[in-house]
MARPAMI-746974 format. One record per atom (N, C-alpha, C): residue in three letters; x negated, y negated, z negated. Coordinates in steps of 0.05 Angstrom, whole numbers, plus 5000, padded with zeros to 4 digits. Example, Ala and Ser with C-alpha at 12.3 -4.5 7.8 and 13.67 -1.06 7.14 Angstrom:
2
ALA473651144844ALA475450904844ALA473650664844SER474350454858SER472750214857SER474249994843
END
This chain:
173
MET410638474997MET411838265013MET409738065022THR409837985046THR407937785057THR408937505053ALA407337345040ALA408137065035ALA407336895059ILE408936685064ILE408236495085ILE406736265072LEU404336215082LEU402636005071LEU403835735075GLN403335555056GLN404435285057GLN402335075063LYS403134845073LYS401434625079LYS399534575056GLY397034535061GLY395034505041GLY393134745040ASN393934965051ASN392235195053ASN390335155077SER387735185073SER385835115094SER386035295119ILE387035535117ILE387335705141ILE389135575162LEU391135415152LEU393035295171LEU391735065187THR389334975179THR388034765194THR385634865210GLN385335125212GLN383035235227GLN384035325255VAL382235305274VAL382835415301VAL382535715298ALA384635865304ALA384536155302ALA382836275324ARG381636505318ARG379836635338ARG381436805357GLU380436825381GLU381637005401GLU381237295393ILE383037455402ILE382937745397ILE381837875422LYS379838045417LYS378638195440LYS380738405449ARG380738455474ARG382638655485ARG382538925471GLU380139015464GLU379839275451GLU380839265422GLU381239025411GLU382239005383GLU385239035382ILE386638985405ILE389538975404ILE390839225393SER389639455399SER390839705389SER389739785361SER388139605349SER387039675323SER389139665301LYS388539805279LYS390339805256LYS390739525245TYR388539365245TYR388639095235TYR390638925250VAL390538925277VAL392338765293VAL395238875290ARG395539135291ARG398239255288ARG399439185261ASP397839205240ASP398839135213ASP399438845211THR397838675223THR398338385222THR401038325236ILE401538445258ILE404138395273ILE406438495255GLU406138715242GLU408338815225GLU408738635201ARG406638525190ARG406838345167ARG408138085176MET407537995201MET408837755212MET411837805215ARG412438025226ARG415238105231ARG416738115204ASP415538235184ASP416738255158ASP417237985145ALA415237815147ALA415437545135ALA417637385150LEU417637395176LEU419637245192LEU422437345187ASN422837605186ASN425437725182ASN426737655155LYS425037575136LYS426137495110LYS427037205109GLU426437065131GLU427136775132GLU429636735149GLU431736635137GLU434336595150GLU434136405174ASP432336195171ASP432235985191ASP429735995208GLY428336225209GLY425836245223GLY426236335252PHE424936195271PHE425036265299PHE422536435306ALA420336345295ALA417736465303ALA415736425281ILE413536565283ILE411436545263ILE408736605277ALA406636465268ALA403936505278ALA402336645256ALA400336805265ALA398736965246ALA397436785224PRO396436545230PRO395336385208PRO397336335186GLN399836335191GLN401836275171GLN402036505150ILE400936735156ILE400836955137ILE397937005128GLY396136815134GLY393336835125GLY391436975144GLU392237025168GLU390437155188GLU389836955210SER387336875211SER386536665231SER385736795258ILE387836905270ILE387637035297ILE389836925314ARG389436935340ARG391236815360ARG393536995368ILE395537015350ILE397937165355ILE400337005345PHE402436995360PHE404936905349PHE407237095357LEU409337095342LEU411637265346LEU414137105346VAL415837155366VAL418537025367VAL420637225359SER422237155340SER424337335331SER426437395353GLY427337635355GLY429237715375GLY432037595372LYS432737535347LYS435437425343LYS435737145356PRO434136945348PRO434436695362PRO433636705391LEU431836885398LEU431036915426LEU433436995443GLY435037175432GLY437537255446GLY439437025449GLN439736865428GLN441436625429GLN440536425450ILE437836375450ILE436736185469ILE437136275498LYS436836535502LYS437036645529LYS439936715536GLY441836655518GLY444636705524GLY445436995525VAL444137165509VAL444637445508VAL446237505483GLU448237675485GLU449737745462GLU448137935445GLY447837875419GLY446238045402GLY443337965403SER441638125391SER438738065390SER437238195413LEU435038065420LEU433138185438LEU430938295420PRO429138465431PRO426838545415PRO425038305408ASP423838315385ASP421838105378ASP419738105400ARG418637875405ARG416637845427ARG413937755415VAL411837895422VAL409137845412VAL407537715434TYR406037505427TYR404337355445TYR401537355433ILE399637475447ILE396837485438ILE395137315456ASN393437145444ASN391736955459ASN393236785479PRO395536675470PRO397136515489PRO395636255497VAL396036185523VAL394935935534VAL397135805551ILE397435545547ILE399235395565ILE397835355591ILE399035455613ILE397835425639ILE399135215657LYS401535125648LYS402934925664LYS404834775645ARG404934505649ARG406734335632ARG408234145651SER410734095644SER412133895659SER411133625650LYS411333435668LYS410633155661LYS412633035642GLU415133125645GLU417233025628GLU416933125600THR417332945581THR417233025552THR419832935539LYS420133035515LYS422532965499LYS421832975470MET422932785454MET422532795425MET424533005414MET423433195400MET425033415390MET424733445360GLU426933485346GLU426733525317GLU425633795311GLU423833805291GLU422534055283GLU422334075253GLY422134325245GLY421434395217GLY419534625219CYS418634725197CYS416634945197CYS416835105172LEU416435365175LEU416435545151LEU414135485133SER412035345143SER409735285126SER409834995115VAL411934855122VAL412234575111VAL415234555104ARG415934715084ARG418734745076ARG420134475069SER422534455079SER424334225073SER423633965088TRP421533965103TRP420733725118TRP421533755147PHE422533535158PHE423333525186PHE422433275198GLY421833275224GLY421033035238GLY421233085268PHE420632875283PHE420832895312PHE418132905325VAL417733095343VAL415233135357VAL415733115387GLU413932975401GLU414132965430GLU413133215442ARG414833355457ARG414033615470ARG414733595499ASN413133755515ASN413733785544ASN416433925546LYS418133835565LYS420733965568LYS420434255578LYS418434305595LYS418034565606LYS415034635604ILE414534885599ILE411734985600ILE411735265611LYS409335345618LYS408935625626LYS406435725611ILE406635955598ILE404436055583ILE403536325595GLU401036385589GLU399936655596GLU398936775570ALA399537025566ALA398737165541ALA398337455546LEU397537595526LEU397337885527LEU399637995510ASP400838225518ASP402838345501ASP401538545482GLN403138695467GLN402138875447GLN400539105459ASP400839145485ASP399339355499ASP396839255513GLY396338995510GLY394038875523GLY394438785552LYS396938795561LYS397538715588LYS398038415590VAL396938295611VAL397238005615VAL400137955626PHE401437755616PHE403937665627PHE404237365626GLN405937265642GLN406536975642GLN409536935636GLU410136725622GLU412936665616GLU413336365617GLY415436285631GLY416236005632GLY418335955611ALA418435715601ALA420435645581ALA421235355584SER423735305576SER424735025575SER426334995550GLY426934745543GLY428634695520GLY427334795494VAL429034925478VAL428135015451VAL425935215453LEU426035395472LEU423835595474LEU421235465481SER421235265498SER418835115504SER417734985479GLN419434875463GLN418734745438GLN417434955419VAL418735185417VAL417735395399VAL414935485408PHE414535525434PHE411835605444PHE409735395437GLN410435145441GLN408434925436GLN407834905406HIS409934935390HIS409634925360HIS407735155351GLU408235395361GLU406635625352GLU403735605362ILE403335515387ILE400635485397ILE399135265381ASP400635065373ASP399434865355ASP398334995330HIS399935175318HIS399035325294HIS396435465300LEU396135595323LEU393735735330LEU391335545333ASP391935295339ASP389835095342ASP389434935316GLY390635015294GLY390234885268GLY391834635265ILE393934605280ILE395534355279ILE398334425268LEU399134275248LEU401834295237LEU403634085250PHE406234135252PHE407933935265PHE407833665251THR407333665225THR407133415210THR404733245219ASP402733365232ASP400433215242ASP401333045266LYS403533115279LYS404432975304LYS407132835300ALA408532905280ALA411332815278ALA411632525270VAL413932415278VAL414732145269VAL417432185255ASN418031975239ASN420631975224ASN420832225207LEU418732295193LEU418832525175LEU420732475152LYS422232675145LYS424132645122LYS424232915108LYS424632885082LYS424833125066LYS427833165060GLU428733415064GLU431533475058GLU431633675035THR433133605016THR433533784992THR435533995000PRO435534214985PRO437534424990PRO440434304990LYS440934114973LYS443533984972LYS444133844999ASP442233705011ASP442533585037ASP443233795058LEU441834015057LEU442234225077LEU444934355074GLU445834395050GLU448534505045GLU450634325056HIS450234055053HIS452233865062HIS452633875092GLU450533945107GLU450633955136GLU452134195146LYS452434405130LYS453734655139LYS456634615144
END
């Protein structure tokens, strides 16, 4: 089982290295993506995960198909989506304070100012370039995950940080 690293681990504060196109089909990259998928699927409240969160300092993040389907208004799950070497190529001027948590900073929540809309460019699992626009929660997820690839945790930017105990979380259900 792949463990999700927690705040305090130095890998989470490093800028992850880009993946060369010829590396994308390598066993290392394929195995890393599968380990990311495995770790994320074990988390009930996880939307996405970045490779540094499982100890691999490379520029990949994965968005789970279940919340992706909910965000896009699709019944059921969509396939998990992999983003390799993602770059934000366009940002809206409008921003919004959005509440965030993180699988690497368990039980902590805070508000982070995020662009309302962004457009990213990345490579898919086959090495093909694609662009994807996002707004709302998906825009927030993309920005959060790209921060991970840049060695930034949401707690580095957040205001009004608060710790919620499992009892607090149960009360909200």
